[in-house]
N, C-alpha and C positions, 0 to 999 in steps of 0.2 A: 555867621551861619547858625541857624537854630538847631538844637539837638533834636533827636528823633522823638522825644517825649514832650516837647513844648506844644502848647495849644493857645489859640487866640480866643476861643469862646468855650465856656462850660455851661451846658443847659441841663437842668434837672427837672424831671417831670414825674408825675405819678404814672405807674405802668397800667394805663387804661387806654382804650381806643381813642378817646377824645383828645387826651394829652398827646398821644403819638401822632394824631392827625395834625395838631397844631405844631408839634415838633417838626414834622416833615415839611410844613410850610416854611418855617424859619430856616431849616437847612437849605431848602432850595434857593432862598434869598441869599444866604451866606456864601454858598459855594459858587456864586457868580464871581466871587473874588478868588482867583486861582491860588493866591498865596495864603488863604485862610485855612486854618486847621480847627476843626470843631470836635469837642468831646461831648457825647451825650450820655447822661446817667439816668436810667429809669429806675425808680424806686417803687417797691410794692406798696400799695395802699394799706392803711390800717383797717381793722374790721369796721370802724365807724365810717370810713370813707367808701367802703365797697358797696355797690348796688347789687344786692343778691337777687338773682332771678328766682321767682317762686310762683307756684299755683298756675302755671300755664296750662296744665292738663285740665283745668276747670273750663277751658274752652268747649270741651265736649258737653258740659252741662249748661253753658250759656254765658261764660265770662267774655268780656270784650274790652277793646281799647277805645278811648274817646278823648277828645280835646275839649277843655272848658276854659273860659276866660276867667282869670284871677284878678286882673287889674287893667286899667287904662289911664295913662298919664301922658299929657302933651302929644296926644295922637298915637302913642305907641301902645300896642296891645301886648299884654303878658298872658300867655296861654300855658296850661298845664296838660301834659299827656298822662293819663292815668289808665290803670287796668283794674277791672273788677266787674261788678254787676249792678245794673240800674243806677249808675253814677255813684256807687259806693265803692271806694277803693278796696281791693282785696288781692294782693299779689303784685308782681312786678315783672316786666319783660326786660331781658338784657338788651342794652342799647345796640349791641352788634346785630340784633335781628331787625332793627328799625331803620328806615330811611325817611327823612323829613324833607319836604319841599314846599316852596311857596310858588304859586302860579299867579302871573300877572294877567290883567284883562286881555292882553293881546295873545295869550297862550304861552308866553315864554316861561320857562321853569328855572328856578334857582334852588340849589341845595342849601339847607340851613342846619345849624347845629342843635342838638338836644343837650340841655344843661341839666346834669343830675341834681336832684333836690328832694330830699325826704321821701324816698320811695316813689318818686315820679320824675318826670322830666319837664323842664321849662323851655318855652320858645318865646322869642320876642320879635314882633313884626310891626312895622310902621308904614301903613299905606299912605299914598298921597291924598291930599284933600279932595273930597268929592270923588274918591275912587275906592277900590277894594283890592284885597289880596286873598287868595284861597290857600289855606294851609292844609297840607296833606301829610299824614304819617302812615307809612305803609309797612306792615309787618309781613315778612316773607313767609311762604308756606311752611307749616310744621305738621308732621305726621304724628298722630297720637293713636295708640292701640289700647283698646279696653279688653282686659282678660278677666278671668274669674277671680283673680287676686286684686284687680284694681286697674289703674291707668299707667301706661308706659309711653315714653317718647321714642318713636322709631317705627319702622314698617312692621306689619303683622308677621312677616316671615321670620322675625327674630324671637317670637314668643310662642308659648303654648297656650292652649285653651282660650283662643281668641274669640271674642264676642263681636267686636266691631273695630274698624280702623278708618280714620278719615284724615284727609289733608286739609288743614285749616289755613285760610288766608284772610287777614283782617286789615281794614283801613279806617282811619279816623279823619274827619274833615271838619274844618271851621272856616267861616268866611269873615274876615276882618273888614268891616265896611266903615268908611270915614266920610260921612256926609250924605250926599244925594243918592238915594237908592235907585233913582232912575238910570244911573250909570251902570247898574248891574245887569249882566247878561248871563243867565245860568246855562251851563253846558257841562258835558262830561269832560273832566280834566285828566283823570288818571286811572280810575279803577276798572277792573273787570265787572264788578258790581258797584254801582254808584248812585246815590241819591242826589238829585238836582232840584233845588228849591226855585220857586218862581221869584221870590224876593230874598235878600240876604238876612233879613231879620223877621221876627214874629211880632204880632200885635195882639194884645189881649182883646178878646171879643171877636176876633176874626179867625178864619181858617188858615192854617199853613198848607199851601199847595205844593206838593212834592211829586216828582216824577222819578221812577226807578228805572235804571238802565242796566242791562246785562249784556256784556260783550258789544256795547255800543248801541243796542236796540232796546226800545221800551219793553219792560217786563210786566205782562199782565198777571193778576192774581198774586202779586208779591205781598207778603205780610210786612207791615210796618208797625213797630211798637213806639209809643211816645212816653218819655219819662221827663219829669220836670224837677228842677233843683234850684233853690235859692242860695246864693252865696252869703254866708253869715260871718260876722266878725265880732271879736270880743272887745272889751273896753279899751284895750291897747291898740286896736285896729288890726290885729292879726287874724288871719283866716281861721275860722272854727271848722272842726270836722262836721261834715254834713253829708247827707245822702239823698238820692232822688226817690221819687215815687212814681209808679206806673199811672199814667193818665188816660191812655186810650190805645186801641188797636184798630188798624184799618187794612183793607186790601185794595190794591191798585186795580183800576179798570182796564179795559182793553188797550188803552194807550199808556199804561204804566203809571197813571196819575191817581193820587189819593189826596183827600182833603181832610185835615184833622183840626178840630176846634181847639183853639188856644184859650184856656179858661183862667189862667193866672200868670203872673209875671215870673221873672227869673230866667233861667236858661233851660231850653228844651232839647233833649236828645232824641233823635229819630233813628231807629235801628232797623235795618233790613238784613235778612239772612236768606241765602239761597243755596240749596243743596243740588248738586249736579252729579247724578250717578253715572253719567257718560264719561266723566273725567275721573277715571280710576286706573289703577295699575294692579293687576290681579294678585300678585304676591306681596303688594305693599299696602294698598288702602282701597276701600270699597267705594268711596265717593270723595268729591271735593266740596268743601263748605266755605262759602264766601260771606263775609260780614262787613257791612259798612255802617258806621255811625256818623251822623251829621248833627252837630250841636249848633243851635241858633239862639241868639239873645233876644229877649222881648224888649221892645223900645216903645 
């Protein structure tokens, strides 16, 4: 007979939500064996390992999340989820706020993990040949209040001298296309506000045709900002810090469609922002603000 303190497995993880999720998966597999005893040790991460949330209040002034491609090898896409402005990283969102999904062409959805990496998160996706996968990262609503002293997180009822309060909901989108673009069929996949491209990639010298949807319907007069960025590497092949530059602004027509000239290579981020004052809570926030970024690669 085993004594009360004997164990069959000892599992040690960092005390963060990604490790706990993985830990939970292993536990479920192990406890299928009735005689198995499992000991779980969660250790606190060091300062160097911790992904510290910062500058989220800058959403009020225009910061956003976006996905950009960092590499592609053997058909596998490596994407980075970043937070900042105009494709220049500035701050970080806590992974607990984020949900990442990949949508298949038939509409099926799968959850995917975000891998912490140098104040951003990495995602790896491998679409089948001549097919595509749509990657979505959704940040749940956050209420920010502006007072005479600055910005605070939380409903306006908690603060004095309130100037403004908004509920901000952001979503980032990237389409990983492998091969024949003719297989692509653009549609609303996930968001309340979502940009749907006609093709999965851009071509220099041609217009990017985009359609903006709000609550599933085309959104007329929606403003779209275009930002371009070239991925640069140093002599060792490592990614260099770079930032985007504003290239164009456009408004959608009555069918929610806008066409933006693509004048140079690299990756282009298209950003739509929509404010809805009808979605408010009187003692909490004045409006809801929806932001969607779509990054497309020039080929």
